[in-house]
C-alpha positions, -999 to 999 in steps of 0.1 A, spaced: -477 -76 -108 -464 -111 -116 -478 -107 -151 -459 -74 -156 -427 -89 -143 -428 -119 -167 -436 -97 -197 -406 -73 -188 -383 -104 -186 -395 -117 -219 -389 -83 -236 -354 -78 -219 -344 -112 -234 -358 -102 -267 -340 -70 -267 -306 -88 -258 -311 -111 -290 -322 -80 -311 -289 -64 -303 -271 -94 -314 -290 -94 -347 -283 -57 -351 -245 -62 -346 -246 -91 -372 -265 -68 -397 -239 -40 -391 -211 -63 -397 -225 -75 -429 -236 -40 -440 -271 -52 -446 -299 -26 -441 -330 -43 -424 -365 -31 -424 -393 -47 -404 -425 -46 -426 -456 -43 -404 -494 -38 -409 -527 -53 -401 -538 -83 -423 -549 -74 -459 -532 -41 -461 -512 -52 -491 -476 -58 -474 -467 -88 -497 -478 -68 -528 -458 -38 -518 -428 -61 -511 -431 -77 -546 -433 -42 -563 -403 -30 -543 -382 -61 -553 -393 -56 -589 -383 -18 -588 -349 -26 -570 -340 -58 -589 -306 -54 -605 -296 -24 -583 -291 -41 -549 -291 -77 -536 -324 -84 -515 -333 -111 -491 -366 -117 -474 -378 -133 -441 -416 -140 -443 -436 -143 -411 -471 -159 -413 -494 -175 -388 -498 -204 -413 -488 -215 -448 -459 -204 -469 -479 -187 -496 -463 -154 -493 -428 -170 -494 -438 -187 -526 -448 -153 -541 -415 -136 -532 -395 -166 -543 -407 -161 -578 -385 -130 -579 -355 -152 -574 -345 -136 -541 -334 -156 -511 -364 -162 -488 -369 -180 -454 -404 -186 -443 -413 -185 -405 -447 -201 -396 -457 -189 -360 -485 -215 -357 -509 -191 -342 -482 -167 -328 -492 -130 -335 -458 -117 -341 -421 -123 -348 -395 -120 -322 -357 -116 -323 -349 -154 -317 -371 -164 -347 -353 -137 -368 -320 -149 -356 -329 -186 -365 -340 -175 -400 -309 -154 -406 -288 -185 -398 -304 -200 -430 -294 -169 -452 -261 -160 -465 -259 -122 -456 -226 -114 -473 -235 -91 -502 -271 -86 -491 -278 -49 -492 -313 -50 -480 -332 -76 -458 -369 -72 -456 -387 -88 -426 -424 -91 -434 -439 -95 -400 -472 -112 -391 -502 -91 -400 -510 -75 -366 -508 -38 -355 -505 -47 -318 -480 -71 -307 -452 -63 -333 -450 -27 -322 -432 -38 -289 -407 -63 -304 -374 -52 -316 -360 -77 -342 -328 -58 -346 -340 -39 -376 -329 -5 -387 -366 7 -389 -401 -4 -388 -421 4 -419 -459 4 -412 -483 0 -441 -518 13 -438 -543 7 -466 -572 32 -477 -596 3 -472 -590 4 -434 -603 40 -431 -583 70 -417 -584 63 -381 -558 35 -378 -532 57 -364 -554 66 -335 -565 32 -327 -529 17 -328 -508 46 -317 -478 25 -305 -471 10 -339 -471 45 -356 -450 59 -328 -424 32 -332 -423 33 -370 -400 55 -391 -420 52 -423 -458 51 -432 -468 38 -465 -504 44 -474 -514 17 -499 -544 13 -524 -547 50 -531 -564 40 -563 -594 30 -543 -599 64 -527 -628 75 -550 -649 45 -538 -641 46 -502 -650 66 -471 -614 74 -463 -599 110 -461 -563 107 -471 -555 141 -455 -569 130 -423 -552 96 -423 -518 115 -427 -527 141 -401 -536 115 -376 -503 96 -382 -481 127 -380 -499 138 -349 -486 107 -331 -452 106 -349 -442 139 -366 -411 122 -380 -427 97 -401 -417 97 -438 -449 92 -457 -454 75 -491 -487 72 -510 -487 42 -532 -508 19 -554 -496 -16 -561 -522 -20 -588 -512 12 -609 -477 14 -597 -482 50 -585 -457 61 -557 -436 27 -559 -407 45 -576 -406 73 -549 -405 48 -521 -381 25 -538 -357 52 -545 -359 63 -510 -351 30 -498 -324 24 -522 -307 56 -510 -304 39 -475 -288 7 -485 
């Protein structure tokens, strides 16, 4: 019982800070997405392709979350967008306070889209509100088609599912229709995009959808 009480208090405090973040984003007219996935799904590659596709149309800023290193932030910085790296030193997710601290190092005026790339993990980030407009979950075909069934909370709390690495389908034991069915069974309201960061397939459709919301 004590553990449950402590966890509830932690989440309550996080939610208070998330609301502060959300109000700040509302005032600056910045649309914010929380990009989540398991490690190796291709979140950063998707982010690079999205920035590339939207460059010149809207102003984008990025918050990068990683357990160690700033390698992903270095990749994103090459696109000449503002980026802040958060290193959790073993922490398995970002929280609202970390995002608040990162935002204080960004100039949000004029930023249309802020992408928070969360730590690679499909468990902990599902329960932490960062103040974002929506969670976008990335699932790669290399992970199989049962990820939504194994991690239902993440797919239930997401607004968008991006299925990445569709170019590898001929070589994998992954049923694309089954993957989508499993996800929509958990969350019928998911917007689903099928993409390949290697071939570029589906990137325009996803970017256009995102652009329409900024």
